[in-house]
N, C-alpha and C positions, 0 to 999 in steps of 0.2 A: 141944895142947891150943888152944893159940895161933892155930896155923895153921888147924886145924878150923875156929874160931868164925870165921874171917877166910874161908875157902873156904864156908862157908854164906852169909855174910854176901853176899860176892861173886856168890853164885848167887843169894840172893833179891832182888838190885838188877837183874839181869839179865833173871829172868823179870818183875818187876813192869814192866820195860821191854818186853820180847817180849811181854806181855800188853796192855797200852796202846797198841801198834803195830799191834795186828792190823786189816785192810783194813776190816771189816763193825764197828770200834768206834765208836759215835758220841761223838764230843769233847764233847756235851755233858752226858753221862752220866758222866762221869768228871770226878773234880777232878783228875786227871793224866793229861794226853792227849800223845803226840808222832804225828804221821801226817805224812806227803808228799803233796803233791798235784802231778800235772802235770799242763801244756799251754799254753795260751797266756797270756803275761805282757808287759807293756809298762809302761815308764817314763818318762815326760816332764817335765823340768824345764827351764826357758829355751829352749835351741835345742839342747839336748841328748836325743834320745830312744832309750831301748834297747825293744829290741824279741826275742822267743823265740816262735816257735810250739812247741816242745818244752823250755820252763820250767819249774822246778822250786820249790816253796815249801813248806819245814818250818813247820808249826804245833805250836806248845808251848800250853798250857793248864795253866794252875797255880791253883788254886781259881776264881776267877770273872774271871781275865785271860789274855787270849791274845795271843799274839805270832807274827808271821810273818818268817819269814828267807827272804829271797829268792836263788836263786843269778843268777848272771849282770849281778853289780855293780850289782844294784837295791838303792836302799836298804832296810833293814827297817823295818816295823812294827812296833812295841810298846804295849803298855797297852791293850789294845782290850776293850773289857766289851759282852755282848751281851745280847738278851732274844729267848725263845720266840716263835716267829710259828707258827702253823700245826701240822703234826703234831711234826715233831719238826726243825725249821728255824730257825737263829736267825741274828738281824740284829744288826750291829753298831747300836750307841747311843752316844753322847756328842758331845761337842766336837769337829768336824773329820775325824772319823774314821767316818763314815757311809758305807752303802754298800757293805758287805760281809756277801756270804750265805753261812753252811756249815752244810753237813750229814755225816751220814757218809761219803757219796760223792761231794760236791760242794763249791767250793769258787768263789765270784765275787762279784768285786771292781769296783768304781769306786770309788777314793777321791782326792779331791782336798783337798791340805792344802799351807798353805805355798807356793801356787804352782808345787806339783807333782801329777801324775798318776800313781796306779797303776792297771792294770786287770790283771784275772786272770780266766779263763775256766777252770778244772782240775777234775782227777777224780781217786779213788783208787783 
């Protein structure tokens, strides 16, 4: 009986993650969202610059807080809040984390914080 409950629990978790990761899922409409955007990304701080034309950003949303996890050894951006602008586009708000626009299919970013600059032009 315990094994059946474990299997059903794992199945439920996998189903939830798969439903929240569909490419046409709008992150703004879900309390839990995980999606991957691919495209051009860059990061610059001091004399160090990382640029990739085939970069990847994994976006997670829990409640109202978004987190952006980069590949290519680029530092992550976490704890970002957004507000709705237009039909279904969301723009970042808050101290030092402005310049991020996200919707179901695109992610655009120009963030300057603590002497570092992140840019992204990605789709999913």
